[in-house]
C-alpha positions, -999 to +999 in steps of 0.1 A: -332-677+738-342-658+763-362-625+774-331-609+781-313-621+751-339-608+735-333-576+747-301-574+749-297-579+710-328-552+708-306-522+731-277-537+707-295-523+673-309-494+691-275-486+699-260-494+668-285-483+641-296-447+649-339-446+654-357-421+644-376-425+669-355-424+698-326-399+680-345-378+654-336-360+623-298-374+628-312-410+622-329-403+588-313-416+558-330-408+529-330-426+494-332-458+489-291-469+486-293-486+513-323-503+512-314-519+480-282-529+488-300-545+521-330-560+501-304-575+478-285-592+501-318-608+514-325-621+477-354-592+474-378-607+495-400-574+482-408-586+448-420-617+460-448-601+480-482-589+469-481-554+485-499-525+488-485-497+499-505-468+525-488-430+528-495-399+541-489-372+570-522-385+593-541-413+592-519-440+578-518-461+603-555-467+609-559-469+573-539-498+569-555-512+602-584-509+588-577-525+558-562-558+574-586-562+601-611-566+565-592-586+541-586-609+578-625-606+572-623-619+535-599-649+548-562-641+532-529-643+559-521-606+559-492-585+570-487-557+583-457-533+587-463-502+609-443-468+625-438-463+654-446-490+681-459-476+711-443-507+736-429-532+722-413-538+685-423-562+676-459-541+674-443-531+638-444-561+622-481-580+625-497-610+608-534-617+614-531-593+641-499-610+658-471-594+666-440-606+652-422-638+668-390-624+692-364-652+683-374-643+642-364-609+652-333-619+675-324-642+653-322-613+622-304-595+644-277-611+647-275-613+610-267-577+607-234-583+629-225-605+599-234-574+569-208-560+544-189-531+553-203-515+523-239-510+536-249-496+568-285-492+573-308-471+591-329-485+617-357-476+598-346-496+569-332-525+585-370-533+601-379-524+566-359-554+551-370-577+582-405-571+572-398-583+546-387-612+553-402-622+578-437-616+553-420-638+525-409-665+553-442-665+564-459-669+529-487-638+538-508-636+511-506-600+510-490-571+529-499-538+538-467-512+543-466-482+556-445-453+545-417-447+578-412-405+563-422-385+534-425-413+505-401-404+477-373-413+498-385-436+522-373-471+524-408-487+524-404-473+481-382-495+471-420-517+469-444-523+434-474-525+450-508-534+439-524-500+444-508-472+467-533-445+491-521-413+507-546-404+532-539-371+532-509-343+536-503-318+562-471-296+577-453-319+594-415-331+596-406-299+579-370-302+581-372-333+561-397-329+538-401-293+530-418-259+545-444-250+522-477-281+517-470-284+480-435-291+489-452-320+507-475-330+490-449-340+462-426-356+490-458-379+494-464-386+460-434-400+451-444-437+462-468-435+430-455-457+403-466-463+369-496-486+363-501-483+404-536-471+408-536-445+438-560-436+459-564-404+472-579-391+506-565-354+505-593-326+510-569-298+498-575-289+465-538-280+460-525-314+474-553-338+453-545-318+423-505-322+430-512-362+435-534-361+405-507-349+382-483-373+393-503-398+387-509-386+352-472-380+353-470-417+361-494-431+335-519-447+366-551-442+377-557-418+404-589-428+425-607-396+445-610-413+479-637-381+495-663-388+468-674-419+485-710-415+505-707-443+528-725-452+560-701-480+578-687-478+605-657-491+627-647-494+664-619-470+652-638-440+672-626-405+664-643-389+642-616-384+619-617-422+610-642-416+585-622-400+561-600-429+572-629-451+562-636-439+529-603-445+511-603-479+527-634-484+507-616-468+477-588-496+482-616-525+486-627-512+456-597-518+434-586-550+449-622-566+439-610-545+406-583-568+405-608-598+410-602-604+449-631-616+469-639-592+491-681-594+505-703-565+524-700-583+549-665-589+551-662-551+547-689-546+577-673-572+602-637-560+594-644-525+600-660-532+635-634-554+649-601-538+636-591-536+678-595-576+675-580-586+643-553-569+643-544-555+676-546-521+668-543-494+698-534-461+699-559-437+677-586-425+704-583-456+725-603-458+755-580-468+782-611-472+804-652-464+805-658-456+842-638-432+845-633-422+808-597-424+800-589-420+762-548-417+748-545-407+713-509-403+692-520-376+669-489-351+674-482-326+644-507-299+643-535-316+619-539-341+641-540-327+671-567-301+659-589-330+647-582-343+685-590-315+702-619-306+684-638-337+690-626-336+732-644-296+728-676-319+718-678-340+746-692-316+776-674-337+803-650-313+823-613-327+812-582-332+828-556-332+793-518-353+803-499-336+771-460-341+762-437-333+736-402-330+720-380-312+716-388-300+672-424-288+688-441-262+687-457-249+714-473-221+707-487-233+681-504-261+701-510-238+728-532-220+699-554-250+698-562-267+736-592-283+742-614-259+769-629-266+800-602-283+808-567-286+834-537-299+818-507-313+830-476-311+809-450-340+816-422-349+797-415-379+778-391-405+789-374-404+757-341-387+740-365-363+724-388-355+756-391-320+761-389-309+796-424-286+804-398-263+828-386-253+789-413-236+780-431-231+809-430-189+799-451-200+767-477-217+794-480-188+815-486-163+787-518-189+777-533-184+808-541-223+812-546-238+847-512-262+845-491-284+863-457-302+853-444-330+858-411-352+856-425-382+843-460-387+822-467-417+847-467-386+877-485-368+859-507-392+853-512-402+887-517-369+899-547-361+874-558-393+884-568-377+925-582-348+910-608-365+887-644-360+896-673-375+888-684-371+853-651-357+840-626-374+824-588-373+813-568-368+777-534-387+775-517-377+744-495-348+726-467-381+711-462-414+699-439-412+731-464-397+759-486-426+750-471-458+743-449-444+779-483-447+801-502-477+779-466-497+791-468-487+821-506-488+829-518-513+802-527-549+814-512-579+797 
């Protein structure tokens, strides 16, 4: 298999099966019927794996990567399924921080061509069974599975894990999950299963009570991670990571209760070496120190509020590059923009990317100092030219913005 054959197979996959990452709502297929048929056709590899299920609105990726890092420090072979990818498809499926083998992906895509006609999977359903099969073939000790979208009807919800976690719940994907926090919380809580303890990182009392009630209904244990007090730190530097660390510690405590040997040193080393152990990038990722360039994939209102709050705590003047998808409520974002900044708005190179010309009337009304660009790279190169000593650049607003920037500028 050549790189060209691999890329052609991926291109075929994206054409045949719409992806939510590139095509949005029309690619979303809620329900477990397709994934059930898919898993049956591959001999149900998910039933032969020990899994941990991570859901929530924000923090799923950070939490799952921190947990993977700790378990790797404890000597286990750990499968990790995250989405979306930033640069290459294989980032979605990792074992001990190494991306899934491209030959496996290529061969697996060939099997898609031979599926029975009554199985019409979405892109995410297909990548989910791909992850299950890869982890099964490689005989991982534990597989950490991140929910794709929602929970109750997400294709990952076919699994019966050892533990589940819901990091938090905020307004996001309202067109698919519901218009209120209560509706979205009920969707997220749909991953809770009988006799599978659930850890909650939710600080909102309404959300916490919904998760707690669902746990009681399923006759399982509810663990409130927000009550944990800890001095553990992580090399994932966003201030919001302290909340995710508490969820990780609650998960580890439950794994220890199951007889799994994880020491305090494993926890400390795992939390401090997440980048090295899992190759996780994208959340408060320090692209360079001098000049300071930070990337963050936060894209919903709650995530952006946390990131912008941290930016406001940095005294440096900021050059902020932002791009959004078509469905983004730009008005809400403009209300929370960091102070002491110049803004560079650009269109992500993606089907869902929105050109700033479409919302320039809102930018004018906001009375911020801004410029508009056709591409993220154009915005970055211009901002870099304007940068003075003791100033910084921030790049974010969407996964696509960060992925596009890193693909152009991150050295292998």
